[in-house]
N, C-alpha and C positions, 0 to 999 in steps of 0.2 A: 677553657673552663673544665679541664680534665678532672674527673672524679667527683664533680659537684653534685651529681644526681645519684650517688650510691644510696642503697637502702640502708641508711645509717642506723636506723633503729634496730634492724636485724643484727648488725655488727655489734651494736652496743649492748643489746639485751641478752644476746645468746652466744657471743663469741668472746674468747679471751685474747684475741689477736690485736690488742690495741696498738702494739708496736708497728703493725702493718698499715695503720690508717695514714692516708695521704690526702687529707680533706681540709677544706675551710671549716671554720667553726659554725656549722649549720646543723639543722635538725629536721626531723620528719614528723609533722603534726599527728599522723595516724598512730604514732607510738602512744599517745595519750589514752587510747581505748584499752590498753593492756591493764592498767591499774584501776581496779574497780572495788577493792575492799581493803581492810586493814592489813591482812596477810600479804597481799600483793604490794601494798605500799611499803611494808617492811622489807620486802625483796628489793624494791626500788632504792630504799635507803642503804641497804647493804651493798647493792651494786655501786652506789655513789661512793661509799667508803673504799670499795675495791680499787678505785682509781688511784688511791694513795699507795698502791703497791710499788710504783716506781718513784715515789716521792724522794726516798733516801738517795737513789741513784742520781736524780737531777740535782739535789742539793750538794752531793759530794762533788760532782763534776763542775757545776756552774758556780759554786761558791768556795769549796775547799781547794780543788785543783786550780782554779783561777787565781787563787790568792798566794801570798808569800809563805804559806804553810807547805807548799809543794813545789818542787822543781822537777819538771818533766819535759825537757826540751825535745827529746826524741828525734826522729828522722822525718816526722810529718805523716807517717803512715797510720798512726793511731788517732782516733777522732778527738781525744783529749789533748794531744800535743799542741794543736793550734790555739786552744783556749789558754793554755799555760804560757804560750809564746806571744799572745796578743796579736795574732795574725788577723789580717783584714779579709780573709777568704771564708768567713764563717757562714755566709749565706747558703752554702751547700753542705754544711756540717750536720750530720745526723743528730747531734745532741741539741741543736737548735730546733729541729723538727720534733724531737721527743718532748722537749719542754713545752712547746706550743700545743702539740696534739693532745698530750696527756691532760694539760690544764683545761683545754676546751672540752675534752670528753667529760671531765669531772663537772664542769660548769653546765654542760648539756644535761647530764643526769640530775644535777641539783635543780635545774630549771623545770624538768619534768615533774619533780615532786612539788615544787613551789606552785607551778601553774595548775596542777590537777587536784591537789589535796583539798578536801572540803568536808563539811559535816556529813554530807550524804554518803561519802565513801569511807570516812574514818569518823564514826560518831563520837568516840570518846575524846573530849576536849584536851585532856592532859596528853594523850598519845598524839593527837593531831598537832598540838603546839610543839611537842618535843621533836616530831619529824620535821616540822617547818623550821625550827631552830637549827637542827642538824644540817638541813639543806642550805640555809643561809650561811652557816659557819663554813661549810665546805666550799661554797661558791666564793666567799670572801677570801678564804685561805689561798685558793688558786689564783684569784685575781690579784692578790697581794704579790704572789710570786711573779705573775706576768708583768706587773708594773715595775717590779724591781729589776727584772731581766730585760724587758723590751721597751719600757716607757709607755708611750701611747699604744693602746690595743683596742680592738673592737669590743664594744660593750653589748653583751647579750643578757638582759635582765628577764628574759622570757624565752620560750620556745618560738622559733621563727621558721618560716619556710625557706627552702633553698633559694627561691627567687628573691625573697626579702633580704636574705643574707648577703646577696650580691650588691646590695645598696647600702650596706653599713660599713663605713670606713673606720679607721683607727680613731678611737675617742681620745679626748684630751685627758691628760694625767689627772687633773682636778676632778673630772667627771668619774674616772675610774675609782679614785679615792672616795668620792661621794657615795658610790654604791658599796664599797668595802665597809666604810664606817657605818652606813645604814644597816647593812646586813649583820655586822658583828654586834651592833647595839641591840638590834632586835633579837639576835640569837642569845645574847646574854640575859635578856628578859624572859625568853621562852624556855631555855634549857634548864634541866635540874642541876644541882650542885654535884651530884654523884649518881652512880648506878650500882646495881648489884653485880654487874659484870663489867669488865674494862673495855676500853677501845672506842668509846663513843665520846663525842664532844660534850663538854659541860659548860655551864655558865661561866665558870672561872677560866676555862680554856679560851672562851670567846673574849673575855675581858683581858686576858694576858696577851693574846694575839693583837687585839685592838690597841693595847698599850704600845706594842712594838710598831704597829702602823703609825701611831702618833709620833713616836720617836723618829721613825723614818721620814715622815712628812716634814718634820722639823729640821731635817738635815739640809745642807746647802744644795742649791739647784745646779751648781757647776756651769750654768749657762746652757744647759741642755734640757730636753723634755724627758727628764729622768725621775727617779723616785723621790728626790729631795725637793721641797717646796718652800723652805724657810718659814714653815707654818707656825712655829713657836707653840707647839702643843705639849710642851714638857709638863706643865701642870695637869693637863688632862690625863697624860700617861701616868703620872704619879698617883693621881686619885684612883685609877683603876688598879694599879699595882698594889696599893695599900689595901684595896678591897680583897684582892686575891690572897694576900698575905694574912689578912685578918679573918678570912673565911674559916680557918682551922682545918681545912681539908688536906693540907700538905704540911710536911715537917722536914727538918734537917736530917739528912742521912749522913752519918759520921764516917762511913767507909766509902771512899771514892769508887773502888772497883765493884762494890756490891750494887751500885746504881745500874750497872750494865751486865749484871749476872743473869744468865739464863734461868737460874733458880730463884730470882728475886725480881721478876718483871712486875711492872705496875706498882712499884714501891712508892713511898711518900714523896719522892723527888719528881715524880712524873705527873705533869699537868695534862699533857696530851701526847700520845705516841701512836705510831703506826704499828698495828699488831702483826705478828708473824707466828704461825703455828709451829710449835716445837715438839714434834713427835719423833724426829730423827729417823724416820723409816720410809715414808712415802717419797716417790720421785715426781709427783705431779706438780707441774708448774703452777704457781699461784698461791701456795700455802705459806711460803717463807719468803726470805729476802736474798737477793744476790749480792748485797752490799759487801760482805767480807771478801767475796771473790774478786771484787773490783780493786781490792787493796793489796792482797798478798801476791807474792811472786811465784811464777810458774815453777822455777827450780826448787823452791821451798816446798810447794805443793806435791811435786813428784816424789818427795821423800817423806811426806807426812800425811797425805790425804789419799783416799781410795778412788779419786776421780780427777779429771783434768780441770784446767782453769787457771785463772790468775793473770797477772801482767808480766811482761818480760823483764828480766833483771838487767838486760843489756841496754844500750843506748837507744834502741828503737822505740821505746815507749814506757819505760818504768815510771811508776808513780811514787817518787821518793819524798819523804818528809825533807824539807829543805834544811841545809846546814844551819842557816840563821834561826830557823824555828827550833831545831834540836838544841842549839846552844843557848836558847833563851830560858831553858829549864835550870833551876838551881839544883845544887847537890841535895839529894834527899827527897826531891819532888817525886811523889808516887805516880803522878799522872802520865809522865812519859814512860816510866818503867812498865806501867800497865798497858799502855796504848801502842807502844812501838817495840818491835823486835829488831835489835841492832845488827845481829848476825845470825847465821844458821849454817848447818851442814847440808849440802845438796845431795842428790842421789848418787853422786860419784865419790862422796866422802870429802869433798872440798869445803873448806870454810869460806862462806860468802859474806863479806863485810858490806852489806847493803841494807840499810834500814827499811822497814816496811810497817805500815799500819796494821795492828792486830786487835784493835779495841773491841770490835764486834764479833770476834771469833773465839770459840771455845773448843779445845780439843776433846772435851768431855761430851760434846753435843754435836758430833759430826753428822750432817744429814745424808740422805741417799744420793744427792747430787749437788752440784755447785750452785744451783738456783734457789735452794730452799733452806738456808740457814734460819734457825728458829729464834731469832733475837729481834725484839721490838726496836723501832727507831724513834728516839725522842724528838718530837717536834718542839715541845716547850717543857722545860724543866723548872722546878721551883727555884733552883739555883739561878737560872736565867732571870726569873721574876725578881729575885733579890738584887741581882747585878744590874738589871734594867732600872730598878729603883735608885741604885747608886748613881747610875748614868744620868737619870733625870735630875737628881739632886745636884750633881756637879754642874749640869747645864744651867740650872736655876741659881747656882751659887749659894746653896742652902745646906746646913746641917752636916758639916764635915765629919763630925763624930760618928754619925750613922754611916756615912760613906766608908770611913775607915773600918768600922766594925764589920760591915758586910764583907769587905775585901779580906779582912784578916780572918774571918770565919772560913772563907774559901781557902785561904792559904794554910790555915792550921790543919784543915782536913788533908791538904796536899802534902803536909809534912815540912813546910818551910816557915821561916820566921815572919813576924809581924812587920808592917810598914805603917807609915803615917803620912798625913797630908796627900792622900791619893788624889791625883788629877786624872784628866781624861786619858792621857797617854798611859799612865799606870793601869788604869781600868782596862783599856784595850789590850794591854800586854797580858793581864790576868785572864781576860776572857779568851784570848788566843790559846792559852795553856789549858784552861778549864774545859773548853768545848772542842778540844782536839778531835779532828775527824768527824765532827757533827755537822759540817757544812754551814757554819755561821760566819767565818772570818771575812769573806768578801763583803757580805751584807753589813757587817760591823764597821768596816773601813769606809764604805760608801756613806753610811748613815751619819757617821761622826765627822765627815769632812777630811779624813786623813788619807784617803785612798791614793791620791796622786803622789803625795809626798813620801809616804811609807813604801809604796810599791816601787817607785823609781829608785829610792835609796836601796831597797832590797835587791832589785835587779842589777844595780850597778856593782854589787859585790858578789852575789850568788850566781849570776848568769855567766858562768865560765864558758859556755858554748856560744855566747854572743848571739843569741836568738831573739832577744827581747829589745825592741827599740824603745824610745821614749813613750811612756804611757800618758795619754791625754784624756780630756774629759769625755770625748766621744767613745772611748774604750769602756766607759762605765756601763754602757748598754750593749747588749748582744745584737746580732743581725737578725732580721726577719728572714726566715727560710725562703729560699727561692720558690718552693712549691706554693707558698702563700701568695707571693707576688704574681704568680702566673694564673691564679684562680680567675681573676678578671683584671685585665690591663688597667692600671691606674687606680684600682681600688685601694691598695695599700702602697705607701711609699717606704723606701728603705731607710733605716737609721743612718745618719751621717757617718762616714768613715768606712763603709762597706760597699 
């Protein structure tokens, strides 16, 4: 039971060292005494949002790098190589630990707010409802990721003691979804449609994420305890998506690059994003994002940036956009031109023909260190809402004209020609190009039932290093990290295949 009796509240409330946590998803009831008034609860809510700091990292590794968008066979020394290679040794992989620990840290902080907020400590009803809605949103968002990555997971809908935590096993997928749906439904009713300042969850963000939850639940179950349940919630998703579209809070942004501009953050395409401070000066960890550093190559950085960082360009661990992905872009498509640098000159004057993602990097906004790029990470975009509507309509067999119009609006902005009779395969191909480097591809493939067919076909062509074996249904879920399995013998079982 190592680490089970850490003073978790002290770590959570006053430390920025979340990456060092090696804990079961437990909590310390004495933490409740800290929050006694509105100001302190605002601090609690802000601390809850702070757990989103690593959200983009997790999405990039566990959804983008895992997918056919990236080919990174490596030599096995980098933690992301085994993910890309579908190796079955992930129980000790630090990325499994990060995804689990960060999610449960966020859930713990959300539970603190949900459990302790009351009229006595936050008298204003509107403020109290907003805080409750934010906590429900954040808890649901992280549980949604947990169920997509690990399937069955422990359910903590309140703060519990370390002793009680040792008696809570992994919950059924249906029960996890029950909490997610309940939380997002309540959040949608409690949250405002907008704020004077950006970065907080809104009612439309809750509806949009809930729509994606319904689409995911409606996907095939593959015969595993995974995120798909054949739930047939496409109509429910469509209703919510139409409400977001009809709210008037978002609008079409005609220039693709401007959506991701450091000078145009929180633009009308953004429904919910993770905020990063963009002052370009401070070196303090925690104000920005490390995401661009996870994408660019070290040899490029040595010739272009004032600090170290990046991934290797050689075979030991480069994160390269796959050949298949790059060849999927049509001539004139602005999305790959903006998002990928195909070649560069290194510090020795050599031309390196090795593509790298550059979507979230701006040479006009270089921070003081590699940890603090000041660009927000989009969790949900208006374009995603529109394309999810097209997906729901396709699954329902309805309104082909609207489906075509949505996809052609996306394609026109990208600078490519119109298409007709858009089906699910065409939609997925367009989503792949539209959301390049945004960590959505793996989730899209799993949700739509295409993951095994498309990933095996891709590996059969692109896997020139012969590192990837046949991908099977058990590979849809990740491994539970060994640290969790050792908290209490028999408390958690491992996912099949690991």
